[in-house]
N, C-alpha and C positions, 0 to 999 in steps of 0.2 A: 406807660400805653404804649410808648413809641415800642418796647421791648417785647411787648408781644405781638405786635402787626409785624415784626421782625420774624418772630417765630412762626407766625400763621406764613410768611410767605417765603420761608428758606424750605429748598428743596431737600430731603434725606437723601442720603448717598447711599447708591444702590450696592449692595453686597454680593448682588448676584454676579455671576460669572461672565464677562464678556466676549465675544467670538472669538475676540485675541487672546483669552487665555486660554480657551477651550483649546483651541489651533497649537499652542504652545503646548498644554499638555497631551495632546496627540503626538506632538512631534518629538517631544521628549520618551513618551510610552514607544513610540516607534526607535528612536535612537536607543532604548534601553535594551528592548528586543532583537535589534541589530547585536547589539556588544555580547547579549548571549549569545546568541549564536554563535559569532566571532570565537569567543571564550570556548563552546562546545566545540567546535571545530577543528579549533587548535590541537586539538590533544593527537589530531592525524600530521599534525605538521612532522612529528616524527620520522615517521615514512618517508619523508622527503630529504630531513635534515635531523640528524640522530641527536637525540638529546631534545631538540625543539619542542618536542611531545611533551616533555616535563616542564622547560622554562615558559612557553610561550603561554600557555594558561595562567599561570602563575604570574607572570608581568603584566597579562591584562587583566586579572582581577586585583591588584594590588593597584595599579595606576589610576583604572576607573572605577572602584567600590567608592570612595567618595564623592565623586561626581555623580555616578547613579547608584545608591542605595539598593534598589531590588536586585542588583547584579551580585550583591554579596551572597546571598543564598543560590546561588550559580556556581560563584566561584568555591564554594564551599563543597557542591557536589562533586564541581568536577576536581578537586584536591584528595576529596574525599576515594574518589574512584581511582587516582591516581598511586594513593597508599594500598589500597585494597587490592591495585591489578599487580605492582611492585610484590608485596608480598604473597599474592597467588602464585606469581610467577616464579618467585623463590621456592614456592613448597612444589609444586611441580618441577622445577629442575631437579630439586632431589629425590621424587619422586619417579625420574628418568630413569630409576638403576632397578626401580620394582617394575618396569613397563606402564605402569598407569600414569607417568608424568607425559608422556608421549600426548595420549589425546588430549591431557588436561590444558596441554599446551598448545595444543590446536584451538580446543573451545576457547580460551585465553585470548589466542588471538583474533578470533572471528570476534567476541565480543569488543575487544579493543577498538573493533572499526563499528560495531553495529550502534553499540551505545552512544558513544561522541555524535553521531548520524541522528541518531533519534531525539537524543537530548538537543541538539540544533536545530532540529525541526521544531519540537515543540517550543523552545524558549521564543524561537521568532514567531510561535501566535501566541506569547505571550504568558502559556503555563512555564511553570517551573518541575521538571523531572526527573524523579530522584530515581539514579542508576541501580535494577536490582543488584543482589549482590553484593552492594558495596557498605563496608563495615563504616560506621559514623564516627569518625577520630575527630572532627570539627564541627559542633553544634552553632 
C-alpha cells in the first residue's frame, strides 16, 4: 500500500524542452550557419593568398564536420565546386587556341566570385544552396 502512495505522489519527469535546451539549440544552429558561411566565403581567400582558396575550405570542412554535422553538406557542395571549377578552367585553357576559351575563362572567373557569395549568404540564412554547373563528385 505504501508503494501505491509513492507512485501517486511522484511527479513524472518532463520530456518537454526547457528554455535552456531551446537556447542551446538556437546557438548551435547559429554557429552552424556562421561556419557554413565562412566555408563558402573561404573560396575567395585564393584572391588574397594563392592556393588558400583551395586549402582553407577543405580544412574548415574537415575540422568542423564532426562537431557540426550540418556543415558536412556545405563542405561537399564547396568541394564539388572546387573540382568542377578546376576542370572547367583546364578545358577553357585548352580552348584558348580556338578563341572560345577566353570568354569561358572570363565567365568562370565571375562565377568563382559570385557563387561563393550567394552560397555564403544562403548558408547564413540556414539554407543549403547547391552551385549551378557543379558536377557531383562527392555526394
